[in-house]
C-alpha positions as CSV (number, residue, x, y, z in Angstrom):
1,M,-55.5,175.1,244.8
2,R,-53.0,177.1,243.8
3,V,-49.5,176.1,243.9
4,L,-46.4,177.4,243.9
5,L,-43.8,175.0,241.7
6,T,-40.5,175.4,241.6
7,G,-38.4,174.2,239.2
8,G,-41.7,174.3,236.6
9,A,-40.2,174.5,233.6
10,G,-37.8,171.5,233.9
11,F,-38.2,168.1,232.8
12,I,-40.3,166.6,235.9
13,G,-41.6,169.8,236.8
14,S,-43.6,170.7,233.5
15,H,-45.0,167.2,234.3
16,V,-46.3,168.1,237.5
17,A,-47.7,171.4,236.1
18,D,-49.4,169.7,233.5
19,R,-51.4,167.3,235.8
20,L,-52.0,170.2,238.3
21,V,-53.8,171.9,235.5
22,A,-55.9,169.0,234.6
23,R,-57.1,168.1,238.0
24,G,-58.2,172.0,238.4
25,D,-55.3,173.0,240.3
26,D,-54.0,176.8,239.4
27,V,-50.3,177.0,239.5
28,V,-47.3,179.9,239.9
29,I,-44.5,178.0,237.8
30,V,-41.0,179.6,239.1
31,D,-38.0,178.9,237.2
32,S,-34.6,180.5,236.4
33,F,-34.1,179.2,233.0
34,D,-30.6,178.3,234.0
35,P,-28.3,177.6,231.0
36,F,-27.4,173.6,232.5
37,Y,-29.3,173.4,229.3
38,D,-30.7,174.8,226.3
39,P,-33.7,177.3,227.7
40,A,-35.4,176.8,225.0
41,V,-36.4,172.9,225.4
42,K,-37.6,174.3,228.8
43,R,-39.9,177.1,227.5
44,R,-41.2,174.2,224.7
45,N,-41.8,172.1,228.2
46,I,-44.3,174.3,229.5
47,Q,-46.5,175.2,226.5
48,P,-49.2,172.9,227.8
49,A,-49.5,174.7,230.9
50,L,-49.2,178.1,230.2
51,A,-52.0,177.7,227.4
52,S,-54.4,176.3,230.0
53,G,-55.1,179.6,231.5
54,R,-54.5,178.6,234.6
55,T,-50.7,179.1,235.0
56,T,-48.4,182.1,235.4
57,L,-44.6,181.8,235.0
58,V,-42.4,184.1,237.5
59,E,-38.8,184.1,236.1
60,C,-36.6,183.9,239.3
61,D,-33.5,182.6,241.1
62,I,-35.2,180.9,244.1
63,C,-32.1,182.4,246.2
64,D,-33.6,185.3,245.7
65,L,-36.1,185.5,248.2
66,D,-36.9,189.1,248.2
67,G,-37.5,189.3,244.1
68,L,-39.4,186.0,244.1
69,E,-41.6,187.2,247.4
70,S,-42.4,190.7,245.7
71,A,-43.0,188.8,242.5
72,V,-45.6,186.9,244.3
73,A,-46.9,189.4,247.0
74,E,-50.5,189.8,245.3
75,T,-51.0,186.1,244.4
76,E,-52.6,183.6,247.4
77,I,-50.5,180.3,247.8
78,D,-51.7,177.2,248.9
79,A,-48.8,174.5,248.9
80,I,-45.6,174.9,247.7
81,V,-44.0,171.8,245.5
82,H,-40.0,172.6,245.6
83,L,-38.4,170.7,242.9
84,A,-35.8,173.5,241.2
85,A,-32.0,172.4,242.0
86,R,-28.8,172.0,240.6
87,A,-28.6,168.5,239.4
88,G,-25.8,166.2,238.0
89,V,-23.8,164.3,239.8
90,R,-20.9,164.4,238.2
91,P,-21.0,168.1,237.3
92,S,-21.1,168.6,241.6
93,L,-17.7,167.6,241.9
94,E,-16.5,170.7,239.7
95,R,-18.6,173.1,240.7
96,P,-19.5,172.1,244.7
97,L,-20.6,175.8,246.3
98,D,-23.2,176.3,243.2
99,Y,-24.7,173.0,244.2
100,V,-24.6,174.0,248.4
101,R,-26.2,177.6,247.0
102,T,-29.2,176.0,244.8
103,N,-29.9,173.1,246.7
104,V,-29.6,174.2,250.3
105,E,-29.8,178.0,250.7
106,G,-32.3,177.8,247.9
107,T,-34.6,175.2,249.7
108,Q,-34.0,177.4,252.6
109,A,-35.1,180.0,251.1
110,M,-38.3,178.4,249.8
111,L,-39.2,177.3,253.6
112,E,-38.7,181.3,254.7
113,L,-41.0,182.2,252.3
114,A,-43.4,179.3,253.2
115,R,-43.0,181.0,257.0
116,R,-43.3,184.2,256.0
117,R,-46.8,183.5,253.8
118,G,-47.9,181.0,256.4
119,I,-48.0,178.3,253.7
120,R,-48.3,174.7,255.6
121,P,-48.2,172.1,252.7
122,F,-44.7,171.5,251.4
123,V,-43.2,168.9,248.9
124,L,-39.3,169.0,248.6
125,G,-37.9,166.9,245.7
126,S,-35.3,164.9,247.1
127,S,-32.6,162.4,245.7
128,S,-31.6,158.3,245.5
129,S,-28.2,160.1,246.0
130,V,-28.4,160.5,249.6
131,Y,-28.3,156.7,250.3
132,G,-24.9,156.5,249.0
133,D,-23.0,153.4,248.3
134,D,-23.0,151.6,252.1
135,T,-27.0,151.2,252.6
136,P,-28.3,148.2,252.1
137,V,-30.5,147.5,249.1
138,P,-33.4,147.7,249.1
139,F,-33.0,151.3,250.0
140,R,-35.3,152.0,253.1
141,E,-36.4,155.5,254.2
142,D,-35.0,154.5,257.9
143,A,-31.5,154.2,256.8
144,R,-28.6,156.7,258.0
145,A,-27.8,157.9,254.6
146,A,-24.9,159.7,256.3
147,T,-22.3,159.0,253.6
148,P,-22.8,160.4,250.4
149,I,-20.3,160.3,247.8
150,S,-20.8,163.2,246.0
151,P,-21.3,167.0,246.8
152,Y,-24.8,166.9,244.9
153,A,-26.1,164.4,247.2
154,A,-24.7,165.9,250.2
155,T,-26.3,169.0,249.6
156,K,-29.9,167.1,248.7
157,R,-29.4,165.2,252.0
158,A,-29.1,168.9,253.9
159,A,-32.2,169.9,252.2
160,E,-34.1,167.0,253.8
161,L,-32.6,168.2,257.3
162,V,-33.5,171.9,256.5
163,C,-36.8,171.0,256.0
164,C,-37.2,168.7,258.7
165,A,-36.2,171.6,260.9
166,H,-38.8,173.8,259.5
167,A,-41.4,171.6,260.5
168,G,-40.7,170.5,263.8
169,L,-40.4,175.1,264.6
170,H,-43.1,176.2,262.0
171,G,-45.8,173.3,262.0
172,A,-45.3,172.8,258.4
173,S,-46.5,169.3,256.6
174,I,-43.4,168.2,254.8
175,A,-42.6,165.5,252.7
176,C,-39.5,165.0,251.3
177,L,-39.4,162.8,247.9
178,R,-36.4,160.7,247.5
179,L,-36.5,160.4,243.3
180,F,-34.9,157.5,241.6
181,T,-33.4,158.2,238.1
182,V,-36.3,159.3,236.8
183,Y,-36.8,159.0,232.6
184,G,-39.4,159.6,230.0
185,P,-40.1,162.6,227.6
186,R,-38.9,165.6,228.0
187,Q,-36.1,164.2,230.3
188,R,-32.7,166.1,230.4
189,P,-30.6,165.8,227.1
190,D,-27.5,165.1,229.2
191,L,-29.5,162.2,231.2
192,A,-28.4,158.9,230.3
193,I,-31.4,157.4,228.6
194,H,-31.7,160.8,226.7
195,K,-27.9,161.0,225.7
196,F,-27.5,157.1,224.8
197,A,-30.4,157.5,222.2
198,K,-29.2,160.5,220.4
199,L,-26.1,159.1,220.1
200,M,-27.1,155.6,219.1
201,M,-29.4,157.7,216.0
202,R,-26.7,160.0,214.9
203,G,-24.2,156.3,215.1
204,E,-22.1,157.7,217.5
205,E,-20.2,156.3,220.5
206,I,-21.6,156.0,223.5
207,P,-19.9,156.8,226.7
208,F,-19.8,153.0,228.6
209,F,-18.1,153.6,232.3
210,G,-17.0,150.6,234.0
211,D,-17.8,147.4,233.3
212,G,-21.6,147.5,232.7
213,S,-22.4,146.2,235.7
214,T,-23.9,149.2,237.6
215,E,-27.1,148.8,238.3
216,R,-30.4,151.8,238.4
217,D,-33.7,151.9,239.7
218,Y,-35.4,153.5,236.4
219,T,-38.4,155.2,237.6
220,Y,-41.1,156.2,234.7
221,I,-41.9,160.5,234.6
222,D,-45.8,159.0,235.0
223,D,-45.4,157.0,238.1
224,I,-43.3,159.7,239.8
225,V,-46.0,162.8,239.2
226,N,-48.6,159.9,240.5
227,G,-46.2,159.7,243.5
228,I,-45.4,164.2,243.7
229,V,-48.7,164.4,243.2
230,G,-50.1,162.0,246.3
231,A,-47.6,163.9,248.4
232,L,-48.9,166.7,248.0
233,N,-52.3,165.8,248.9
234,W,-51.1,164.0,252.0
235,C,-49.4,167.4,253.1
236,V,-52.5,169.1,253.0
237,R,-54.2,166.7,255.0
238,A,-51.2,165.8,257.5
239,E,-51.4,167.7,260.9
240,P,-48.6,170.7,261.7
241,G,-45.5,169.7,261.9
242,A,-45.7,166.4,260.1
243,F,-42.5,165.4,258.3
244,E,-42.2,162.3,256.2
245,I,-39.1,161.1,253.9
246,M,-40.5,158.6,250.6
247,N,-38.9,156.9,248.5
248,L,-40.7,157.2,244.7
249,G,-39.2,154.5,242.6
250,E,-40.3,151.3,240.5
251,N,-38.4,148.7,243.1
252,V,-36.6,146.9,240.0
253,T,-33.1,147.9,238.8
254,T,-31.4,147.5,235.3
255,S,-28.2,147.1,234.6
256,L,-25.9,149.4,232.1
257,S,-25.7,147.2,229.7
258,R,-29.1,146.0,229.8
259,L,-30.2,149.4,229.4
260,I,-28.2,149.8,226.3
261,E,-29.8,146.9,224.9
262,L,-33.2,148.2,225.9
263,I,-32.5,151.1,223.7
264,S,-30.9,149.9,220.8
265,A,-33.4,147.0,220.0
266,E,-36.0,150.3,220.7
267,L,-34.4,152.5,217.8
268,G,-33.4,149.5,215.9
269,V,-29.1,150.0,215.8
270,V,-26.3,148.1,216.7
271,P,-24.5,150.9,219.5
272,R,-21.0,151.7,219.7
273,L,-19.5,151.5,222.7
274,R,-16.5,153.5,224.1
275,R,-15.2,152.3,227.3
276,M,-14.3,154.6,229.9
277,P,-13.2,153.8,233.9
278,H,-15.9,154.0,236.6
279,Q,-16.7,157.5,237.4
280,P,-16.2,158.9,241.1
281,G,-19.2,159.5,242.4
282,D,-21.7,156.9,240.6
283,V,-22.8,154.8,243.1
284,Q,-23.2,151.0,242.0
285,R,-26.8,150.1,242.6
286,T,-29.8,152.3,243.4
287,C,-33.2,150.0,244.6
288,A,-36.4,151.6,246.2
289,D,-38.2,150.0,248.9
290,V,-41.7,151.4,248.1
291,A,-43.8,150.3,250.8
292,R,-43.8,153.9,253.0
293,A,-45.0,155.3,249.7
294,R,-47.3,153.0,249.0
295,E,-48.7,153.2,252.7
296,L,-49.3,156.6,253.3
297,I,-49.7,157.7,249.6
298,G,-51.4,154.7,247.6
299,Y,-48.0,155.2,245.3
300,D,-48.3,152.0,242.9
301,P,-45.7,152.1,239.9
302,H,-46.1,150.0,237.5
303,T,-44.6,151.4,234.0
304,G,-41.8,148.3,233.0
305,M,-38.5,149.7,231.5
306,K,-39.4,147.9,227.7
307,E,-42.7,150.2,227.5
308,G,-41.3,153.3,229.5
309,I,-38.4,153.2,226.3
310,H,-40.9,152.6,224.2
311,R,-42.9,156.0,225.0
312,F,-39.7,157.8,225.1
313,A,-38.7,156.7,222.0
314,E,-41.9,158.0,220.5
315,W,-41.3,161.1,221.9
316,L,-38.6,161.5,220.8
317,R,-38.5,161.0,217.3
318,S,-41.2,163.8,217.3
319,Q,-38.8,166.3,218.3
320,P,-37.3,168.8,216.7
């Protein structure tokens, strides 16, 4: 297939590009290289995919539908994997309009591109944040997910809803994937594991929010990529109008305190903590029920935190 992959130069997207290329697909990476973090890092992420000869790069804002449509006018596209988004819970409290534009309007623009081009398979990267703080754990996809506690979470849920409407109206086959705290090589530098590891290596203090009891379902990047590619395969096989939401997590939780213990043990350093109050918008706990993804796409996460942190630390030590 030829897959249009938005956000393809980012952490998750670049790994998906590598996997698609490895299995023989052609990939059109769409990325705006937003300066949320260093664009040079993103360009380094996609060097292997671009070197393969099976990948082309389109530098474009996903909200610029006319510009994107013009850029791919002569390119046959079989499926869309839409991972581009404005990420981060805490920044969304400060710039909510930016999040609405990118995560909701941008998703609608990609769906419109799919409609105009007759592209049926469509995968959306959503987030476990949509479950909020009042969903029983482990989180199941049939939970209401109607009380998000950050603009980021609200825009991700809105993106799912416009996808649902599109599938019913235009006969697309859509999988919305709720990703649970992804980590591994190429992780964004603002995310906890990457940020904590760098601070520890420099002997600096780590921001420690709350009492350390918050828990996350950390999911290793290889497991996430398996899920995304499996969902893409499902969309290709599914009937027109099919719509599914699936959790992609490890189904295991790790507390903030335990996370810091694992990173410090791997790096061989004693962490210095800067204790801070619990942050608005942060949920207390995330944990995925992955039964639906296991049934529909054969999703089988198996990378434990200790092994995942080890692989991440090895990659981090190799970076400039």
